[in-house]
A tleap script that builds the chain and sets N, CA, C and O, in Angstrom:
source leaprc.protein.ff14SB
mol = sequence {
  NMET GLU LYS PRO VAL ILE ASN ALA GLU LEU
  CYS THR GLY CYS GLU VAL CYS ILE ASP GLU
  CYS PRO ASN ASN CYS LEU GLU ILE VAL ASP
  ASP VAL SER THR LEU ALA ARG PRO GLU ASP
  CYS THR GLY CYS GLY ALA CYS ALA GLU ALA
  CYS PRO SER GLU ALA ILE ALA MET GLU GLU
  CGLU
}
set mol.1.N position { 0.861 -11.243 -11.847 }
set mol.1.CA position { 1.555 -9.689 -10.758 }
set mol.1.C position { 1.577 -9.314 -9.468 }
set mol.1.O position { 0.530 -9.793 -9.033 }
set mol.2.N position { 2.093 -8.780 -8.619 }
set mol.2.CA position { 2.227 -8.702 -7.555 }
set mol.2.C position { 1.482 -7.617 -6.701 }
set mol.2.O position { 1.798 -6.471 -7.016 }
set mol.3.N position { 0.960 -7.678 -6.126 }
set mol.3.CA position { -0.171 -6.534 -5.331 }
set mol.3.C position { 0.305 -6.442 -4.190 }
set mol.3.O position { 0.795 -7.451 -3.683 }
set mol.4.N position { 0.287 -4.976 -3.346 }
set mol.4.CA position { 0.168 -4.323 -1.905 }
set mol.4.C position { -0.676 -5.488 -1.053 }
set mol.4.O position { -1.583 -5.854 -1.801 }
set mol.5.N position { -0.724 -6.013 -0.145 }
set mol.5.CA position { -1.102 -6.659 1.041 }
set mol.5.C position { -0.991 -5.524 1.984 }
set mol.5.O position { 0.035 -4.863 1.823 }
set mol.6.N position { -1.693 -5.174 2.819 }
set mol.6.CA position { -1.835 -4.296 3.928 }
set mol.6.C position { -2.183 -4.903 5.323 }
set mol.6.O position { -3.290 -5.376 5.578 }
set mol.7.N position { -1.093 -4.847 6.246 }
set mol.7.CA position { -1.555 -5.795 7.099 }
set mol.7.C position { -1.857 -4.688 8.403 }
set mol.7.O position { -0.899 -4.129 8.936 }
set mol.8.N position { -3.173 -4.443 8.831 }
set mol.8.CA position { -4.409 -3.992 8.838 }
set mol.8.C position { -3.273 -3.374 10.803 }
set mol.8.O position { -2.686 -2.322 11.055 }
set mol.9.N position { -3.440 -4.434 11.521 }
set mol.9.CA position { -2.465 -3.972 12.680 }
set mol.9.C position { -1.335 -3.538 12.875 }
set mol.9.O position { -0.955 -3.041 13.935 }
set mol.10.N position { -0.576 -3.701 11.718 }
set mol.10.CA position { 0.965 -2.636 11.401 }
set mol.10.C position { 0.816 -1.488 10.861 }
set mol.10.O position { 1.740 -0.674 10.843 }
set mol.11.N position { -0.418 -1.236 10.317 }
set mol.11.CA position { -0.838 -0.019 9.309 }
set mol.11.C position { -0.888 0.678 10.757 }
set mol.11.O position { -1.452 0.237 11.759 }
set mol.12.N position { 0.199 2.463 10.557 }
set mol.12.CA position { -0.428 3.421 11.418 }
set mol.12.C position { -1.075 4.313 10.980 }
set mol.12.O position { -1.660 5.183 11.625 }
set mol.13.N position { -1.004 4.114 9.310 }
set mol.13.CA position { -1.915 5.422 8.672 }
set mol.13.C position { -1.056 6.431 8.243 }
set mol.13.O position { -1.419 7.541 7.854 }
set mol.14.N position { 0.065 6.035 8.317 }
set mol.14.CA position { 0.759 7.214 8.354 }
set mol.14.C position { 0.775 7.963 7.233 }
set mol.14.O position { 1.198 9.118 7.282 }
set mol.15.N position { 0.205 7.273 5.789 }
set mol.15.CA position { 0.376 8.102 4.653 }
set mol.15.C position { 1.852 8.067 3.774 }
set mol.15.O position { 1.969 8.625 2.683 }
set mol.16.N position { 2.973 7.297 4.462 }
set mol.16.CA position { 3.767 7.573 3.415 }
set mol.16.C position { 4.013 6.734 2.580 }
set mol.16.O position { 5.132 6.678 2.070 }
set mol.17.N position { 2.858 5.747 2.194 }
set mol.17.CA position { 2.453 4.362 1.075 }
set mol.17.C position { 2.181 5.370 0.053 }
set mol.17.O position { 2.904 5.475 -0.938 }
set mol.18.N position { 0.795 6.387 0.331 }
set mol.18.CA position { 0.502 6.847 -0.597 }
set mol.18.C position { 1.081 7.840 -1.296 }
set mol.18.O position { 0.867 7.992 -2.499 }
set mol.19.N position { 1.916 8.651 -0.555 }
set mol.19.CA position { 3.131 9.643 -1.131 }
set mol.19.C position { 3.887 8.885 -1.903 }
set mol.19.O position { 4.148 9.361 -3.008 }
set mol.20.N position { 4.477 7.454 -1.552 }
set mol.20.CA position { 5.393 7.066 -2.291 }
set mol.20.C position { 5.106 6.114 -3.989 }
set mol.20.O position { 5.853 5.659 -4.856 }
set mol.21.N position { 3.449 6.187 -3.752 }
set mol.21.CA position { 2.720 5.033 -5.101 }
set mol.21.C position { 2.841 6.155 -5.998 }
set mol.21.O position { 2.559 7.295 -5.626 }
set mol.22.N position { 3.258 5.882 -7.194 }
set mol.22.CA position { 3.504 6.721 -8.617 }
set mol.22.C position { 1.927 6.229 -9.054 }
set mol.22.O position { 1.842 6.902 -10.082 }
set mol.23.N position { 0.965 5.698 -8.991 }
set mol.23.CA position { -0.183 5.703 -9.707 }
set mol.23.C position { -1.377 5.899 -8.617 }
set mol.23.O position { -2.540 5.584 -8.870 }
set mol.24.N position { -1.049 6.335 -7.643 }
set mol.24.CA position { -2.239 7.504 -7.045 }
set mol.24.C position { -2.910 5.718 -6.739 }
set mol.24.O position { -3.902 5.637 -7.463 }
set mol.25.N position { -2.738 4.478 -6.037 }
set mol.25.CA position { -3.551 3.451 -6.073 }
set mol.25.C position { -3.531 3.039 -4.068 }
set mol.25.O position { -3.476 1.882 -3.650 }
set mol.26.N position { -3.568 3.818 -3.495 }
set mol.26.CA position { -3.563 4.036 -2.399 }
set mol.26.C position { -4.369 4.610 -1.516 }
set mol.26.O position { -4.096 5.810 -1.554 }
set mol.27.N position { -5.317 4.394 -0.642 }
set mol.27.CA position { -6.179 5.534 0.251 }
set mol.27.C position { -6.266 5.069 1.690 }
set mol.27.O position { -6.100 3.867 1.900 }
set mol.28.N position { -6.531 5.963 2.801 }
set mol.28.CA position { -6.801 5.760 4.219 }
set mol.28.C position { -7.962 5.973 4.467 }
set mol.28.O position { -8.553 7.052 4.518 }
set mol.29.N position { -8.508 4.455 4.709 }
set mol.29.CA position { -9.866 4.277 5.018 }
set mol.29.C position { -9.962 3.410 6.591 }
set mol.29.O position { -9.465 2.333 6.920 }
set mol.30.N position { -10.809 4.377 7.359 }
set mol.30.CA position { -10.820 4.055 8.646 }
set mol.30.C position { -9.283 4.126 9.440 }
set mol.30.O position { -9.174 3.353 10.392 }
set mol.31.N position { -8.203 4.912 9.150 }
set mol.31.CA position { -6.967 5.207 9.447 }
set mol.31.C position { -6.228 3.991 9.265 }
set mol.31.O position { -5.253 3.827 9.998 }
set mol.32.N position { -6.559 2.970 8.288 }
set mol.32.CA position { -5.634 1.893 7.447 }
set mol.32.C position { -5.277 2.087 6.155 }
set mol.32.O position { -6.120 2.523 5.372 }
set mol.33.N position { -4.200 1.845 5.802 }
set mol.33.CA position { -4.108 2.365 4.358 }
set mol.33.C position { -4.900 0.495 3.669 }
set mol.33.O position { -5.004 -0.662 4.077 }
set mol.34.N position { -5.332 1.505 2.181 }
set mol.34.CA position { -6.373 0.346 1.605 }
set mol.34.C position { -5.779 0.214 -0.041 }
set mol.34.O position { -5.432 1.258 -0.593 }
set mol.35.N position { -5.711 -0.681 -0.553 }
set mol.35.CA position { -5.659 -0.438 -2.107 }
set mol.35.C position { -6.987 -0.581 -3.061 }
set mol.35.O position { -7.504 -1.437 -3.778 }
set mol.36.N position { -7.281 1.044 -2.556 }
set mol.36.CA position { -8.461 1.574 -3.569 }
set mol.36.C position { -9.066 0.939 -4.967 }
set mol.36.O position { -10.127 0.451 -5.356 }
set mol.37.N position { -7.614 1.271 -5.545 }
set mol.37.CA position { -7.672 1.204 -6.868 }
set mol.37.C position { -6.744 0.118 -7.643 }
set mol.37.O position { -5.991 0.352 -8.588 }
set mol.38.N position { -6.971 -1.045 -7.050 }
set mol.38.CA position { -5.893 -2.776 -7.552 }
set mol.38.C position { -5.762 -2.343 -9.492 }
set mol.38.O position { -4.663 -2.433 -10.040 }
set mol.39.N position { -6.633 -2.037 -10.046 }
set mol.39.CA position { -6.683 -1.870 -11.229 }
set mol.39.C position { -5.540 -0.966 -11.903 }
set mol.39.O position { -5.222 -1.186 -13.072 }
set mol.40.N position { -4.912 0.074 -11.145 }
set mol.40.CA position { -4.198 0.947 -11.770 }
set mol.40.C position { -2.737 0.423 -11.110 }
set mol.40.O position { -1.673 0.969 -11.402 }
set mol.41.N position { -2.821 -0.539 -10.324 }
set mol.41.CA position { -1.537 -1.416 -9.539 }
set mol.41.C position { -0.586 -1.855 -10.310 }
set mol.41.O position { -0.576 -3.062 -10.552 }
set mol.42.N position { 0.298 -1.116 -10.805 }
set mol.42.CA position { 1.604 -1.686 -11.514 }
set mol.42.C position { 2.319 -3.049 -10.658 }
set mol.42.O position { 2.209 -4.075 -11.328 }
set mol.43.N position { 2.868 -3.213 -9.620 }
set mol.43.CA position { 2.757 -4.072 -8.708 }
set mol.43.C position { 4.712 -3.856 -8.286 }
set mol.43.O position { 5.625 -4.660 -8.095 }
set mol.44.N position { 4.609 -2.322 -8.296 }
set mol.44.CA position { 6.506 -1.582 -8.366 }
set mol.44.C position { 6.716 -1.876 -7.196 }
set mol.44.O position { 7.924 -1.865 -6.957 }
set mol.45.N position { 5.800 -2.264 -5.936 }
set mol.45.CA position { 6.395 -1.963 -4.389 }
set mol.45.C position { 6.807 -0.911 -3.602 }
set mol.45.O position { 6.937 -0.907 -2.378 }
set mol.46.N position { 7.087 0.355 -4.716 }
set mol.46.CA position { 6.652 1.635 -4.126 }
set mol.46.C position { 6.511 1.773 -2.452 }
set mol.46.O position { 7.228 2.308 -1.607 }
set mol.47.N position { 5.148 0.979 -2.378 }
set mol.47.CA position { 4.429 1.214 -1.224 }
set mol.47.C position { 5.540 0.476 -0.340 }
set mol.47.O position { 6.413 0.875 0.431 }
set mol.48.N position { 5.148 -0.694 -0.763 }
set mol.48.CA position { 6.088 -1.814 0.720 }
set mol.48.C position { 7.394 -1.451 1.107 }
set mol.48.O position { 7.860 -1.702 2.219 }
set mol.49.N position { 8.064 -0.787 0.088 }
set mol.49.CA position { 9.363 -0.301 -0.052 }
set mol.49.C position { 9.419 0.965 1.164 }
set mol.49.O position { 10.261 0.966 2.062 }
set mol.50.N position { 8.643 1.737 1.044 }
set mol.50.CA position { 8.606 2.907 1.923 }
set mol.50.C position { 7.989 2.866 3.127 }
set mol.50.O position { 8.071 3.778 3.950 }
set mol.51.N position { 7.052 1.334 3.365 }
set mol.51.CA position { 6.368 1.824 4.639 }
set mol.51.C position { 7.191 1.867 6.005 }
set mol.51.O position { 8.054 1.030 5.739 }
set mol.52.N position { 7.398 2.186 6.942 }
set mol.52.CA position { 8.037 2.459 8.062 }
set mol.52.C position { 7.766 1.230 9.064 }
set mol.52.O position { 8.636 0.431 9.408 }
set mol.53.N position { 6.545 1.208 9.439 }
set mol.53.CA position { 6.478 -0.028 9.795 }
set mol.53.C position { 6.278 -1.657 9.567 }
set mol.53.O position { 6.093 -2.586 10.353 }
set mol.54.N position { 6.379 -1.586 8.367 }
set mol.54.CA position { 6.646 -2.906 7.431 }
set mol.54.C position { 5.109 -3.409 7.228 }
set mol.54.O position { 5.250 -4.606 6.980 }
set mol.55.N position { 4.074 -3.193 7.210 }
set mol.55.CA position { 2.970 -3.396 6.823 }
set mol.55.C position { 2.724 -3.985 5.516 }
set mol.55.O position { 2.311 -5.137 5.383 }
set mol.56.N position { 2.905 -3.416 4.820 }
set mol.56.CA position { 2.283 -3.995 3.077 }
set mol.56.C position { 3.710 -4.849 3.117 }
set mol.56.O position { 4.826 -4.615 3.580 }
set mol.57.N position { 3.092 -5.988 2.378 }
set mol.57.CA position { 3.715 -7.176 1.780 }
set mol.57.C position { 3.852 -7.446 0.127 }
set mol.57.O position { 2.695 -7.865 0.088 }
set mol.58.N position { 4.153 -7.525 -0.838 }
set mol.58.CA position { 3.882 -7.549 -1.923 }
set mol.58.C position { 3.597 -8.953 -2.097 }
set mol.58.O position { 4.599 -9.604 -1.798 }
set mol.59.N position { 2.472 -9.804 -2.522 }
set mol.59.CA position { 2.184 -10.936 -3.004 }
set mol.59.C position { 1.471 -11.132 -4.381 }
set mol.59.O position { 0.948 -10.167 -4.939 }
set mol.60.N position { 1.450 -12.402 -4.936 }
set mol.60.CA position { 1.013 -12.658 -5.675 }
set mol.60.C position { -0.294 -12.666 -5.770 }
set mol.60.O position { -1.007 -13.378 -5.063 }
set mol.61.N position { -0.847 -11.632 -6.922 }
set mol.61.CA position { -2.389 -12.121 -7.001 }
set mol.61.C position { -3.378 -13.445 -7.420 }
set mol.61.O position { -4.601 -13.361 -7.311 }
savepdb mol mol.pdb
quit
């Protein structure tokens, strides 16, 4: 299953991905989005699609 991988250098901490995640898996840590609850992630890709800075890539576990 694919999971989001966040590029910290591209992430602006805008929280759009957090708002779009249907399972509440992401959190901001040190101004960067983080997959805080990977066990709840279904790999839907909503966070990656919503990210305005293209900081999230969906990659196989």
